[in-house]
N, C-alpha and C positions, 0 to 999 in steps of 0.2 A: 175772514179771520175776525174773531170777537175777543177783544181784550187779550190778545196774543194767543188765543185758543182757536183750534181749527173747527170748522163747521162742515159736517158731511150730511147730505140729504140723500136718503136711500130709497130704492124701490121705484125708480123712474122708468118710463118707456114711451109715453105719448109725446109726439113732436111738439105740439103746441104747449103742453105743460112743461116740457123740458125748456123750451124757449122762455117761458114765463118765469120759471124758478131760476134759470141761469142768470137772469137779470139781478138776482140777489148776490151773485158772485160767491157762492159757497166754495170752500177750498176743495171739496170732493163731492162727486155725485155718483151714487151707487146704482148699478144695473144688475139685476138678479137673473142669472142664467141657471135657473132651477125650475124644472117643469111642474113641480108640485106647489110652487108659490103662486098665490093670486096676483102677484106683481111680476110675474115672469116676463123677462125681456127677450126670451128666445124668439127668433124670427124678426126682431125689431130691425127696421132699415138702418144700415150702417151710417147713412147720412144724418141720423139723429144726433150722433156725437159731434158733428160739425157745428151744431148749435151752441156748443160750449165755448166760452172764451178761454184764452190761455191761462186765466186765473183759476180755472176749475179743472181738476184732474179726474177723469173717469175711473171708477173702480169696478171691476168685475167680481160679482159675488157668486160663489160656487158651493155646492154641497156634495161631498163624496164623489166628485167627478174625476175622470182620469186626467193625468198630466197632459196627454196628447190632445184631448178635447179642450182643456183649458187653454193650452198654447194656441190651438187653432182658432178658437173664438177670440182670444186676445189679439192675435195677428189680424183677424178679419176686421175687428173694430178699432184697432190702434190703441188698445188698452195695455198699460204696462204695470198696473197694480191690481192685485187680486186679494180678495177677502174670503177666507175659507171657513165655512160654517158647519162642517161635518166632523168626522172622526179622523181627519187627516193627521198623519204622524209627523214628527220632526224631520224624518228622512224624506218624506214626501215634500215638505216645505223646502228642504234644501234642494231637491231636484228641480222645483220650480224656480228657485233662485238661480240655479245653474243655467236655466233657459233665459235668464235676463229679466225675470219678473220681480217686482217688489211684492213681498208676501206679508199679509196680515192674517192673524188667526183669531177667530171669534170663539168665545167660551160662554156657555150659559151658567150664570151664577145663582146660587141660593144661599141660605144661611149656613149650610154645611159644606160649602165648596172648599175643596182642598187645594190651596194655592201652590202647593209643592208640585202639582201636576204641570204647572207652567214652566218649571225650571228647564226641562229638556228642550224647550222651544226658544230659549232666550238668545241663542246664537243663530237661529234659523228664520226668525221673523223680524220685521222692522217695527211692528205695532201689534198690540192685542186689541180686540174689541170685546168689551165686557157687556154682555146682554143678559136678559132674564132667562133662567132655565125653565123651559116649557117643552112640551112634546113636539112643538113646531121648531123650525130653524129660523128664528127671528120673526119680527113683524107681529108680535103677539099683542102689543099695546100694554103689556104688564111691566111693572117696575119691580126690581129687587131692592133690598135694603142697602143703600149705599154705604152704610157704616161698616159693612164687611170689607170694604176697600182699605180700611185701616190695616188689614192683615197682609196687604200686598207689599212685597219688599224688593222686587226685582227693579232693575234700572230701565227696562223696556217701557217705552211710552204706551199709553192706551187711550182709546176712545170710549167714552161712556155712552152706552146705548140702552135700549129697553124701556119702552113706555114713557119716554120723556114727552110731555104735552105742554100746551100753552100755559097751563096754570103753574108750571114748575120753575118759572124764571128765577125766583128767589133762591130755591134750592140749587139750581144749576150754578148761579153766581157763587154761592158758598162753596160748591164743589171745585171751583176753579183754583182754590188754594191747595188742592191735594197734589202731593208730589207725583210727577210723571203723568198726570192727566194732560193729554195732548189736545182734547177737544170733545165735542159731542156729536152724536149720530142720531138724526131725526128721521122718523118714518111714519108709522101708521097713525099716530095721534094728530098728525097734521094733514090728514087725507079727507077728501069728500067721498071717495070710494077707493078701493084698492088700486094703487098705481097712479092715482091722481091727487096731487098735493094742492092744498088750499093756499094760494099765494098770499092772501090777506093775513091769514093766521101766521104764516111763516114770517112775513114782513114785520108784523107787530111784535112777534117774539124776538126777532133779531134786534129791533129798535129798543125793546125793553132791556135786553142784555147789554146794549152798547151805551145806555144813558150814563 
């Protein structure tokens, strides 16, 4: 946790890298179960999650996957929180909740994003993840204009994602004053290659934010 905000590090899969990054005690670590992602954790040994301490909750990231597959993967890995990055409906989110899962829903934002689209989800998710709108499903390394978050009016907390890099510490600190911002989600801008996080960059970033 950084200044009462949550830290999520996403796109992990390699055991040694997981062990290294887990030493930073992020609140959440994301594992992407999507075969089109260069950071796909499909087929990852289940033992990799045993490298996390009790301080870090694993999050399974899925894109337009069936409820049955999501439930099976979560059971296999001992994951109870899912982040949905596709066109999943509020009804689908509710179905996953009924299976005992904590559900987050990601949305790609741009200057013209219609925040009213979020209203049907407000009772079916615990958190939103606001990413940058691209043709990919996250991990683009691109940022959206955070000023559009001024138009967000729901009470559902959210993680700020999308292209946050080592140079953005001052802007991130300023964003911490935003209502309902629960924390930040870091991924591609802290990588040496897809799926491999640079622990030195992450450590320095966290230190900068906690000064």
